[in-house]
ZANU-756226 format. One record per residue (C-alpha): x, y, z. Coordinates in steps of 0.05 Angstrom, whole numbers, plus 5000, padded with zeros to 4 digits. Last residue first. Layout:
// ZANU-756226
XYZ/...
***
This chain:
// ZANU-756226
520743954761/521544424821/529044494809/527744884744/522845324782/528245554831/533745634779/529246064734/527146504793/534346614817/536546804747/530747274732/531547634799/539147694788/538047964718/533048474748/538448794792/539249424749/531749504736/529849374809/535249854833/532850414787/525750284810/527750334883/531650974874/525451284838/519951024883/522151374946/521552054911/514251924899/513051764972/517052394991/512252824948/505952504976/508752565047/509953315036/502853395008/499753035067/504053415118/501654075087/494353855091/495153585161/490554025202/491653825274/487753405323/489452685304/496352855275/499053075343/497352415377/500451995321/506552455320/507852305394/507751555380/512751645323/517352075366/517351535419/519050995367/524551425335/527851555403/528050795414/530850615345/535951175334/541650815370/541150245318/544750645265/543451355239/542251275164/540150545158/536750595225/532251165200/529950735141/528650145187/524650585235/520550885178/518650205152/517049935221/512550525238/509450445169/506549765188/503649995255/500650645230/497650275170/494549795220/491050385254/488750675187/485550015165/482249925233/479150625233/477350625159/474049945165/469750175224/467650805187/466350445121/462349885152/458850415193/456350745130/452750105112/448250165173/442549875132/444849645063/445849964995/444850715008/449750695067/454950315027/455050804969/454551425014/460451185056/464651054993/463051754968/464652075036/471251685038/473652054977/468652424932/461352634930/458352914865/452652414867/454352064801/458851544837/453151384885/449650964832/449450384881/452349904829/458150394815/460350514887/459149784906/463249544846/468950014862/469549794934/469549064912/474849194860/479249544912/478948924958/480248374907/484648594849/487649174889/489548934958/489148184949/493248174884/498248694908/499548324974/499847664936/506447894906/509747804973/508047074981/511246924913/517247354931/517846994998/518146334961/523246624912/527846894967/528546215001/532146195068/525946415106/524046725172/521447375143/524648035164/526548235093/519148175075/517548785119/522749245085/520548935018/513649265028/516149995026/519850004960/515050464923/514649984864/508149644884/505050094937/498349724934/493550314945/497850914924/500250524863/493050394842/491151114858/496551364810/495150844756/487650954755/488551704763/492951764702/489251254658/482251514673/484552234665/487752054598/481251724574/477452364590/472852474650/465952754663/463353234717/459752714760/454053044799/448952714753/452452504688/458252834653/461052414595/465851844607/472451664575/472651214514/477850684530/477350614605/470050854605/467950244564/471549764611/468750064675/461650164647/461549444622/463649194691/457949584722/452949304671/455248594685/454648724761/447448984761/444248294761/448348124823/445048674864/444148294929/450547914911/454548574907/451648864971/452948235012/459748174978/461848865003/460248705076/463748025069/469948355039/470348875093/469848375150/474647895115/479848455107/479048685179/479847975207/485747805160/489348455179/488248425254/491047735272/497347715229/498248465241/498348375317/503647815314/507848185262/507748835301/509648445364/515548115329/517448755293/518549165356/515049125423/514949885430/510649895367/504849465396/503249785462/505350465434/500250415378/494650295429/496750905469/497551345408/490651115382/487351265449/490651945459/489152165388/481851955393/481252365457/484352965421/479352885364/473252905409/468352355390/461952625358/459851935333/459851985257/463652625242/468252585303/469851845291/471451965218/475652585231/479652245286/480951635242/483052055182/487552485227/490851865256/492351635184/494952295158/499452365219/502551665213/503751255152/502751765097/505952335135/511052085186/513051525139/514752005082/520452315123/524051665139/522551385070/525551985034/531951925075/532351165067/531451214992/536751764988/541651345028/540550754982/542251194923/548351464958/550750744969/551250634894/558850654892/558650164950/555849584909/549649454868/547048854907/549549004977/548249754979/542249774932/539449134963/540349455031/537050135015/531449764978/529549335038/533148955091/534148815165/535248165202/536548275276/543248155311/543048805351/548649115310/544648975247/543948325208/543748335132/538748305075/541048215003/537347574983/531147695026/529848405002/531748214930/526247684927/521248144962/522348714913/522248254853/515447964874/512648664887/514648884817/511948254786/505248354822/505349084799/504048844728/497248574748/496249144798/497449704748/492749364698/487349294752/488150034772/487550194697/480749844695/478650214758/480150894725/474850724674/469450864727/471151614720/477951934727/476352464779/470652154820/472551434803/479851524826/477451904888/472851334907/478450824898/483151244941/477951364996/476550625008/482350184986/487250764989/485150905061/488350255083/490849585059/498049775044/501249845113/497749255146/499148885081/506648915092/505748675164/501048135139/506147915088/511647875140/506847505187/505746975134/513246895124/514346765199/517847325238/525047535254/529347155205/532946495195/529645905161/522845635140/518645915197/511545675203/505346085184/507946075112/504445425095/498045805079/502046325041/505945795003/499445494978/496946194958/503346304918/502445624884/495545854860/498446514833/503946154795/501946324723/500347054737/506847184775/510746774723/508847234665/515247044629/519447314687/522747804639/515947994611/513148134680/519548504701/519148964640/511649084650/512649264723/518649704705/514350064654/508450154702/512750504753/516850894701/510551104663/507551354729/514051704747/514552084681/507052204670/506052614734/506352374806/513252704817/511453314776/504653464806/507453324875/513253804863/508354354842/504054224903/510254234947/512354914919/505355194930/505054925002/511855235016/509455904988/503055865029/507155745092/
***
């Protein structure tokens, strides 16, 4: 077991090393330039489409708004709380600046993913719309590239059980046990039962629940964070100065913080940014492919908002609270650092973190169940759907009470492997994205 763990650690270090991070950021920059910075210029239009997206605009499974909320249910999670804290702990406050850069270019990546997902989706044997990287590889690049789509689906099927399932239920069980003394097995039973109620109803029920739960949990977390930020508004300019200065100069050791170089800030800022918003991993387009729309560009505009809301808004608020409170020099890391920052800033602040972690993790379980199911269906056909759902629910229960270190590392590796086929496809299909986008906006004038 130790040998396997060592091999996976080595693989994780490679897959999340400079090569993949440069590839992720590089494709984002390339797409942003190719789109002439359209994602930045059209952000207001994207929010307008999001508001209108509660109604269907064509064929599909769920309204465009629900497709985004399903995608966000999987991305808004522990990365926004524990991931941001870890980035600051290892890379210093400057890591947040590089998270912003990753997100700004990641908007173009997420836009392209959603555009291709809608354009190249197909209907399965049950008559449902399915799509994602494996389908835009197969239908966009042709049958000779089928193997690449197969690899994405294989990596996605495996990764889902880690990052989207057992790791999440374990985080919830640990948080409830630490703060309230709740037995981990009991937590596992409750989460598995609640997940079953939603997942067994398929994408329509997942979309309905996500469209209610995700906005509520995001608003709750944002309000809690804003209360702290506005109460310490005079400290915000100094916090922003620390972030920007550390991004280009590194940060010396202070308090319990051991110091960080510029390279550490860049590496952990990009890595945690990708972990948080998943731009380039190829997961979100699986949800966007189910949208009731006949317009790939509109869904792309809605899709790119996931990255903006997740990283530019929610992650920034977590970071500001951690820095303003001074907790980042305490020596704590992960969710414990975030909890300390909120607890020291407002009464019962630690419960904001606990409650948010629980809801964020639960919605991640819902969103990733759909991702994993679609990946498995691509390989095995529709007959796998029901067995997969029951296996998923069982894994939620098991993850709550077991040590998941090995699962976490395996999921981390598979997540990285998912990105490579997707990024290759995005680069090769980019002329299609540019052409569709240019035609759409030419007709708007």
